C-alpha positions as CSV (number, residue, x, y, z in Angstrom):
1,G,64.5,53.2,63.8
2,S,62.9,50.8,66.0
3,G,65.3,48.3,66.8
4,P,67.0,47.4,70.2
5,R,69.9,49.7,69.9
6,R,68.3,52.7,68.7
7,T,68.9,54.8,72.0
8,A,72.5,53.9,72.3
9,L,72.7,54.9,68.5
10,K,71.1,57.9,69.0
11,Q,73.0,59.1,71.9
12,A,76.4,58.1,69.9
13,L,75.5,60.4,66.9
14,Q,74.4,63.5,69.1
15,Q,77.5,65.3,68.8
16,V,77.6,64.5,64.8
17,D,76.6,67.2,62.7
18,D,74.5,66.0,59.3
19,H,77.5,67.0,57.1
20,T,80.0,64.7,59.0
21,L,77.2,61.6,59.5
22,A,76.5,61.7,55.5
23,S,80.5,61.4,54.9
24,C,80.9,58.5,57.3
25,V,78.0,56.8,56.0
26,R,78.6,57.3,52.5
27,D,82.4,56.6,52.4
28,L,82.7,53.0,52.2
29,G,86.3,52.7,51.3
30,G,86.0,52.4,47.6
31,H,88.0,56.0,47.1
32,D,90.8,54.7,49.6
33,L,93.6,53.8,47.8
34,R,95.5,52.6,50.9
35,D,92.1,50.0,51.6
36,L,92.4,49.1,47.8
37,L,96.2,48.3,47.5
38,S,95.5,46.3,50.8
39,S,92.7,44.2,49.6
40,F,94.8,43.6,46.2
41,A,97.5,42.4,48.2
42,A,95.1,40.0,50.3
43,A,93.5,38.8,47.2
44,D,97.2,38.0,45.6
45,R,98.0,36.0,48.9
46,V,94.8,33.5,48.1
47,A,96.1,31.1,45.1
48,E,93.5,28.5,45.4
49,R,90.2,30.4,44.6
50,P,89.2,33.5,42.5
51,S,88.7,36.6,44.6
52,V,86.3,39.6,44.1
53,I,86.8,43.2,45.5
54,F,83.9,45.3,45.6
55,A,84.8,49.0,45.9
56,Y,82.0,51.0,46.9
57,T,82.5,54.3,45.1
58,I,80.6,57.4,44.8
59,K,80.2,59.1,41.2
60,A,81.9,62.5,41.3
61,W,83.0,61.9,44.6
62,R,83.6,65.0,46.8
63,L,82.3,67.1,44.1
64,P,79.3,69.4,44.8
65,T,77.6,66.8,42.3
66,Q,78.6,63.7,43.9
67,G,76.1,60.8,44.1
68,H,73.6,63.2,41.6
69,P,71.6,61.1,39.3
70,G,72.4,64.0,36.7
71,N,76.1,64.2,37.2
72,H,77.1,62.7,34.1
73,S,76.7,65.8,32.0
74,A,76.9,68.1,34.9
75,L,79.8,70.7,35.0
76,L,81.0,72.7,37.8
77,T,80.5,76.4,37.8
78,S,83.2,79.3,38.0
79,D,82.6,79.6,42.1
80,Q,82.7,75.6,42.5
81,W,86.2,75.3,40.3
82,V,87.8,77.9,42.2
83,E,86.4,76.3,45.8
84,L,87.6,72.9,44.4
85,G,91.1,74.5,43.3
86,T,91.3,76.2,47.0
87,R,90.5,73.0,49.0
88,L,93.0,71.1,47.0
89,G,96.0,73.7,47.5
90,A,96.0,74.4,43.7
91,D,95.7,77.3,41.6
92,P,92.4,77.3,39.6
93,N,93.7,79.6,36.9
94,E,96.7,77.2,36.4
95,P,95.2,73.7,36.6
96,W,98.0,72.0,34.7
97,S,100.9,73.5,36.6
98,H,103.8,71.2,38.1
99,F,103.6,70.2,42.0
100,P,106.2,72.3,43.5
101,E,110.1,70.9,43.4
102,G,111.0,68.7,46.2
103,T,107.3,67.9,47.4
104,P,106.4,64.2,47.8
105,E,104.0,64.6,45.0
106,A,106.7,66.2,42.6
107,L,109.0,63.5,43.5
108,A,106.4,60.8,42.8
109,C,105.4,62.5,39.5
110,R,109.0,62.2,38.5
111,S,109.5,58.7,39.7
112,V,106.7,57.4,37.8
113,A,107.8,59.7,34.7
114,R,111.3,57.4,34.9
115,R,109.5,54.1,35.0
116,L,107.1,54.8,32.2
117,A,109.8,56.5,29.5
118,R,110.0,54.7,26.6
119,P,112.5,55.4,23.5
120,Q,110.6,56.7,20.6
121,P,109.9,53.6,18.2
122,V,111.6,53.7,14.9
123,P,109.0,52.7,12.4
124,N,109.5,49.5,11.1
125,P,107.6,49.3,7.4
126,P,106.1,45.9,6.5
127,P,107.6,44.1,3.5
128,S,106.4,44.8,-0.1
129,I,102.9,43.2,-0.7
130,P,102.7,41.6,-4.1
131,V,99.9,43.0,-6.5
132,D,98.7,40.1,-8.3
133,F,99.4,36.4,-7.9
134,E,98.5,36.1,-11.6
135,R,96.5,33.0,-10.7
136,A,93.8,31.9,-13.3
137,H,90.7,31.5,-11.6
138,R,88.5,28.9,-13.7
139,G,85.3,27.0,-13.3
140,E,82.8,27.7,-10.3
141,E,84.2,29.2,-7.2
142,S,82.9,31.5,-4.4
143,T,84.7,34.4,-2.8
144,Q,84.9,32.9,0.3
145,Q,86.7,29.7,-1.1
146,A,88.8,32.2,-2.9
147,L,89.7,33.8,0.5
148,G,90.9,30.4,1.8
149,R,93.0,29.9,-1.4
150,F,94.6,33.5,-1.3
151,F,96.1,32.7,2.2
152,L,97.9,29.5,0.7
153,D,98.9,31.8,-2.1
154,L,100.1,34.5,-0.1
155,K,102.2,32.0,1.8
156,R,103.7,30.5,-1.2
157,H,104.6,33.7,-3.3
158,A,105.6,36.1,-0.3
159,P,106.1,34.2,2.9
160,E,108.0,37.3,4.2
161,V,104.4,39.1,4.2
162,A,102.7,35.7,5.2
163,A,104.8,35.7,8.3
164,L,103.0,39.0,9.6
165,V,99.7,38.0,9.0
166,V,97.6,37.0,12.0
167,T,94.0,35.7,11.4
168,V,91.4,35.8,14.1
169,S,87.9,33.7,14.0
170,P,85.2,33.2,16.7
171,D,84.9,29.3,16.3
172,V,84.4,30.0,12.2
173,A,88.0,29.3,11.0
174,S,86.6,26.1,8.9
175,S,83.4,27.7,7.8
176,T,85.0,30.5,6.7
177,N,87.4,28.8,4.6
178,L,90.6,29.4,6.9
179,G,91.3,25.5,7.2
180,G,94.1,25.3,4.8
181,W,95.8,28.2,6.2
182,V,95.3,26.9,10.0
183,N,97.0,23.7,9.0
184,K,99.9,25.7,7.8
185,V,100.6,27.7,10.5
186,G,99.0,26.6,13.3
187,I,96.9,27.9,16.2
188,W,98.2,30.5,19.0
189,S,98.4,29.4,22.3
190,I,100.4,30.9,25.4
191,Q,102.2,27.6,25.5
192,D,102.1,24.4,23.5
193,R,99.1,22.1,24.4
194,P,98.4,18.6,23.4
195,D,96.0,17.8,20.1
196,W,93.3,15.7,21.8
197,F,92.0,14.8,18.3
198,A,95.3,14.0,16.3
199,N,94.2,10.3,15.8
200,D,90.9,11.4,14.2
201,G,91.7,10.3,10.6
202,E,88.6,12.2,9.1
203,R,89.4,15.6,10.5
204,L,90.4,18.5,7.9
205,V,91.8,20.7,10.1
206,Q,94.9,20.1,12.2
207,W,94.6,21.9,15.6
208,R,98.1,22.5,16.7
209,E,98.1,24.7,19.3
210,S,101.7,26.6,20.4
211,E,103.2,29.7,20.7
212,R,104.4,30.3,17.2
213,G,100.9,29.6,16.0
214,Q,99.4,32.6,13.7
215,H,95.6,31.8,14.0
216,V,93.4,33.0,17.1
217,E,90.3,31.2,17.8
218,L,87.9,32.9,20.5
219,G,84.7,30.9,20.6
220,I,81.6,32.9,19.9
221,A,83.1,36.1,21.2
222,E,83.0,38.5,18.1
223,V,83.5,41.8,20.5
224,N,86.6,40.2,21.7
225,L,87.5,39.4,18.3
226,V,87.6,42.8,17.1
227,G,89.2,44.2,20.2
228,L,92.1,41.9,19.5
229,L,92.3,43.0,15.9
230,S,92.3,46.5,16.8
231,E,95.2,45.9,19.2
232,L,96.9,43.8,16.7
233,G,96.6,46.6,14.3
234,A,98.3,49.2,16.4
235,T,101.7,47.7,16.8
236,W,102.9,49.3,14.2
237,S,102.7,52.7,15.8
238,R,103.0,51.2,19.5
239,D,105.7,48.9,18.9
240,A,107.2,49.6,15.5
241,Q,106.4,46.2,14.7
242,P,103.6,46.2,12.2
243,L,101.2,43.0,11.7
244,L,98.6,42.2,9.3
245,P,95.7,41.3,11.0
246,I,92.5,39.9,9.4
247,G,89.2,38.8,11.2
248,T,86.4,36.6,9.8
249,V,82.8,36.6,11.2
250,Y,79.6,35.5,9.9
251,D,78.5,38.9,7.9
252,P,75.3,39.8,10.3
253,F,77.4,39.7,13.1
254,V,79.5,42.7,11.8
255,T,77.0,44.8,13.6
256,R,77.5,43.1,16.9
257,A,81.1,43.8,16.7
258,L,81.0,47.2,15.1
259,E,81.4,49.4,17.7
260,P,84.4,48.3,19.4
261,W,86.0,47.6,16.1
262,S,85.4,51.5,15.2
263,F,86.8,52.7,18.1
264,G,89.8,50.5,17.4
265,I,89.9,52.1,14.0
266,Y,89.7,55.6,15.5
267,A,92.6,54.7,18.1
268,G,94.7,54.2,15.2
269,G,94.1,50.5,14.6
270,Q,94.4,49.1,11.1
271,S,93.1,45.7,10.3
272,I,91.0,43.8,7.7
273,L,87.5,42.4,8.8
274,V,86.0,39.8,6.6
275,G,82.2,39.3,6.9
276,T,81.2,36.0,5.2
277,P,78.7,34.8,4.0
278,S,76.5,37.6,3.5
279,G,72.9,38.3,2.1
280,V,69.9,36.2,1.5
281,T,72.3,34.3,-0.9
282,L,72.6,32.2,2.2
283,A,69.4,30.8,1.5
284,P,69.0,27.8,3.5
285,E,70.2,29.6,6.6
286,G,67.4,31.8,7.1
287,G,67.0,35.3,8.5
288,A,69.2,34.7,11.6
289,H,72.4,34.5,9.4
290,Q,71.4,36.8,6.3
291,S,72.8,40.3,6.2
292,V,70.7,43.2,5.0
293,I,72.5,46.4,6.2
294,T,76.2,45.6,6.1
295,P,76.9,47.0,2.7
296,S,75.5,50.5,3.6
297,I,77.7,50.2,7.2
298,G,81.0,49.3,5.1
299,I,80.3,52.9,3.1
300,E,80.0,54.7,6.4
301,Q,82.5,53.5,8.3
302,P,85.4,56.1,8.5
303,R,89.1,55.3,7.8
304,C,87.9,52.1,6.4
305,T,87.4,50.9,2.7
306,S,84.6,48.8,1.9
307,W,84.9,45.9,-0.7
308,E,82.2,43.5,-2.1
309,P,84.1,41.5,-5.0
310,A,82.1,39.4,-7.1
311,F,84.9,36.9,-8.5
312,A,87.9,35.3,-7.3
313,E,90.3,37.6,-9.3
314,D,88.8,40.6,-8.0
315,L,89.1,39.5,-4.2
316,E,92.7,38.6,-4.9
317,W,93.6,42.0,-6.2
318,T,91.5,43.8,-3.4
319,L,92.5,41.9,-0.6
320,L,96.3,42.2,-1.7
321,R,95.3,46.2,-1.8
322,A,93.9,46.1,1.8
323,L,97.1,44.2,3.1
324,A,99.1,46.9,1.7
325,D,97.1,49.5,3.2
326,L,98.0,47.9,6.7
327,G,100.5,49.0,9.3
328,R,102.0,52.6,8.2
329,P,101.4,55.8,8.7
330,G,98.1,57.1,6.4
331,G,97.0,53.5,6.4
332,S,93.2,52.4,6.2
333,S,91.3,49.4,7.6
334,S,89.0,47.2,5.1
335,Y,85.8,45.6,5.3
336,F,84.9,42.5,2.7
337,R,81.7,41.2,2.2
338,L,82.0,37.8,0.9
339,S,79.5,35.2,-0.4
340,T,79.5,31.4,-0.2
341,R,77.5,31.2,-3.7
342,P,79.9,29.5,-6.4
343,I,80.0,31.8,-9.6
344,D,81.2,30.7,-12.9
345,Q,84.4,32.6,-13.3
346,S,84.2,33.0,-17.0
347,L,81.7,35.7,-16.2
348,A,84.7,38.0,-15.2
349,A,85.9,37.7,-18.5
350,V,89.4,38.8,-17.0
351,P,91.6,40.0,-19.9
352,S,94.3,37.8,-21.1
353,D,96.6,40.5,-22.6
354,P,98.8,41.5,-20.0
355,H,98.3,45.3,-20.5
356,E,94.4,44.8,-20.6
357,R,94.7,42.8,-17.6
358,Q,96.7,45.4,-15.5
359,E,93.9,48.0,-16.8
360,R,91.1,45.7,-15.3
361,R,92.8,45.3,-12.0
362,M,93.6,49.1,-11.8
363,Q,89.7,49.7,-12.2
364,A,88.7,47.0,-9.8
365,L,91.1,48.6,-7.0
366,A,89.4,52.1,-8.0
367,G,85.6,50.6,-7.4
368,G,84.6,48.8,-10.4
369,Y,84.7,47.9,-14.1
370,R,82.4,47.7,-17.1
371,L,81.8,44.1,-18.0
372,R,79.6,45.0,-20.9
373,S,79.1,47.6,-23.5
374,A,76.3,48.5,-25.7
375,R,77.3,49.1,-29.5
376,D,76.3,52.4,-29.3
377,R,75.1,54.7,-26.3
378,P,73.1,52.4,-24.3
379,E,69.3,52.6,-23.3
380,V,70.2,51.3,-19.7
381,T,72.9,50.6,-17.4
382,L,72.9,47.8,-15.3
383,V,74.9,48.1,-12.0
384,G,75.5,45.1,-9.5
385,T,78.1,44.4,-6.9
386,G,79.1,40.9,-5.2
387,A,77.2,37.7,-5.8
388,I,74.3,39.1,-7.8
389,M,76.4,39.6,-10.8
390,P,75.2,36.3,-12.6
391,E,71.5,37.8,-12.3
392,V,72.7,41.2,-13.5
393,L,74.5,39.5,-16.7
394,A,71.3,37.1,-17.3
395,A,69.0,40.0,-17.0
396,A,71.5,42.1,-19.8
397,A,71.0,38.9,-21.8
398,Q,67.5,39.2,-21.8
399,L,67.1,42.7,-22.6
400,S,69.4,42.1,-25.6
401,D,66.9,39.5,-26.9
402,Q,64.2,42.1,-26.3
403,G,66.3,44.7,-28.8
404,V,67.6,46.7,-25.5
405,D,71.4,47.2,-25.8
406,C,72.8,48.0,-22.4
407,D,76.1,48.6,-20.3
408,V,76.7,46.5,-17.4
409,A,78.9,47.6,-14.5
410,C,80.3,45.7,-11.8
411,L,81.3,47.3,-8.6
412,T,84.1,46.2,-6.3
413,S,83.5,48.9,-4.0
414,A,80.5,51.1,-4.0
415,D,82.7,52.9,-1.0
416,L,85.1,54.1,-3.5
417,V,82.7,55.2,-6.4
418,F,80.9,57.0,-3.6
419,R,84.1,58.5,-2.8
420,A,85.1,59.7,-6.3
421,L,81.6,61.6,-6.3
422,Q,81.9,63.4,-3.6
423,A,85.4,64.3,-4.6
424,R,84.0,65.6,-7.9
425,Q,81.4,67.3,-6.1
426,G,84.3,69.3,-4.2
427,L,83.1,67.7,-0.9
428,A,86.2,65.2,-0.3
429,S,89.7,64.7,-1.8
430,G,90.8,61.8,-4.0
431,P,90.7,60.3,-7.5
432,T,87.6,60.9,-9.8
433,S,88.5,58.9,-12.7
434,I,86.7,55.8,-11.7
435,L,83.3,58.0,-12.8
436,G,84.4,58.6,-16.3
437,T,85.1,54.9,-16.7
438,L,82.1,53.4,-15.5
439,F,79.7,56.3,-16.3
440,P,80.9,58.4,-19.0
441,P,78.6,61.4,-19.6
442,E,78.5,60.6,-22.9
443,R,77.1,57.3,-22.0
444,A,74.5,58.2,-19.8
445,A,71.3,56.2,-19.4
446,P,68.8,55.1,-16.7
447,I,70.3,53.3,-13.7
448,V,69.0,49.9,-12.5
449,S,71.3,48.8,-9.2
450,V,71.0,45.4,-7.9
451,L,72.7,44.0,-4.6
452,D,72.2,41.4,-1.9
453,G,71.7,44.1,0.5
454,H,69.6,47.4,1.2
455,P,68.7,48.8,-1.9
456,H,69.7,52.4,-0.7
457,T,73.4,51.4,-0.6
458,L,73.7,52.1,-4.4
459,A,71.2,55.0,-4.8
460,F,73.8,57.5,-5.2
461,L,74.4,56.4,-8.6
462,G,72.2,58.5,-10.1
463,A,73.7,61.5,-9.1
464,I,76.8,61.0,-11.3
465,N,75.0,61.7,-14.4
466,V,71.9,62.8,-13.1
467,T,69.8,60.0,-14.9
468,P,66.5,58.2,-13.3
469,T,67.7,55.3,-11.1
470,V,66.0,52.2,-10.0
471,C,67.5,50.3,-6.8
472,L,66.7,46.7,-6.3
473,G,68.1,45.2,-2.9
474,V,66.7,43.4,0.4
475,S,65.0,45.7,2.6
476,D,63.6,43.2,5.0
477,F,64.5,40.0,7.1
478,G,65.7,37.0,5.2
479,Q,64.1,33.5,4.7
480,V,64.7,30.0,4.3
481,G,64.1,28.8,0.8
482,D,66.1,27.6,-2.4
483,L,68.5,30.8,-3.9
484,E,66.0,31.6,-6.7
485,D,63.0,31.3,-4.7
486,L,64.8,34.1,-2.4
487,Y,65.9,36.1,-5.1
488,R,62.5,36.2,-7.0
489,H,60.5,37.0,-3.5
490,F,63.0,39.9,-2.9
491,W,62.9,41.0,-6.3
492,I,66.4,40.6,-7.2
493,D,66.1,38.1,-10.1
494,P,66.7,38.6,-13.6
495,A,62.8,38.9,-14.5
496,T,62.6,41.5,-12.0
497,I,65.8,43.6,-13.1
498,V,64.2,43.3,-16.9
499,G,61.0,44.8,-15.7
500,A,63.0,47.5,-13.6
501,A,65.0,48.2,-16.8
502,W,61.8,49.1,-18.8
503,D,60.3,51.1,-16.4
504,A,63.4,53.1,-15.9
505,M,63.7,53.6,-19.6
506,E,60.2,54.7,-19.6
507,D,61.1,57.9,-17.4
508,V,63.6,59.1,-20.2
509,P,61.5,62.3,-21.6
510,G,60.7,61.7,-25.3
511,R,61.0,57.8,-25.3
């Protein structure tokens, strides 16, 4: 250098070899446990302001690859491994051997082992989950509205189950219809807090915060939300106390939180994630709030069952099944894709006969059911899922007027239907009977599949009976508009479904 002290510095370093000099300059204390513990203690003594500790570390410290930009994937050679073992006083051929008895290292390990020792938790299974509230859903209702009603019914019909439910939202509790539940159970807080808006007579949600609350509100923090879901969903194995965690997010933000939620499932956390509202059906809010790829993501997420019920009754049955899958060995997480679109519940045609109702419920839990059956072998089969079912049924009525008799299948879980196909092909294990229920070989016909999501999600249906298949859905960013206009724009309206059915039938040889 050229500074005024360069001569004195040069003289001081004349007797220091390059290796020693590099070690001194590079090691700034980030690996020194004594310095770190001292810094933590100093920080603890300062209570009036936050403290920040900078630990200057070297990646791969004291290894041959230290500080090298490629050391993330670098492996030691055999000679380097032997040299490391020798330098550490360890046997490189026995890397997991214990420290010699009586040494400070062995005593420290034994002390820590005693401190960390915990009795093996005895599993405490969750209470029995009801299978049906037997509520009659009438009029027009969205699956998101049904979600809010579900929690109130659960608290009424199964209070011992509701007591284990913990709901989590990123500031959308009221807009995802959890307001009634929040009023019943309150907001969780580490300590009781005053309700500053208690005198607001027009407020629908009572914001009571206490340590007894069962709802956690996180603000706009979807990643933190699914991290919390994962931890709550692991209490059954870690603490022998199962909880039933349910998180609600806007469906397009499922992708924002997907990676940590997936890792939580991988680590054993079992939870329910509800994406609502979904699709271009949320017409007025535009592309920023309209999800396209989430139906496919739901099918592809391991150890998770993806559901997209069209009707309130389907939501009730499938959500009860999802709760029954939580907090137990071999359990499963679930993802629900719901909608704000009110649908005429009479379209579900839920049987009034108890035996037939039970049969419908079992089909819904297996993946879907037929809403309409042709008198003879159908000329085409229309398949829909979720909020698009009114358009599918309208298209079936138009086809009937044109002399085309068709079957209509309503899928509650394309995920389970795909698993059944994989099982039938010997590529997975599991039940396959739903394939015969929805698509019996003797009724094989061209398929038109429709959903408010990417069309490839249901493309596998044609492989069930090897039939021509036309896949309708949304494959571009959403738009702002009226519902009918958007459905027409994205070719998921009744007229397009009818046209696709005629195209599919033309692919049948000999027609």
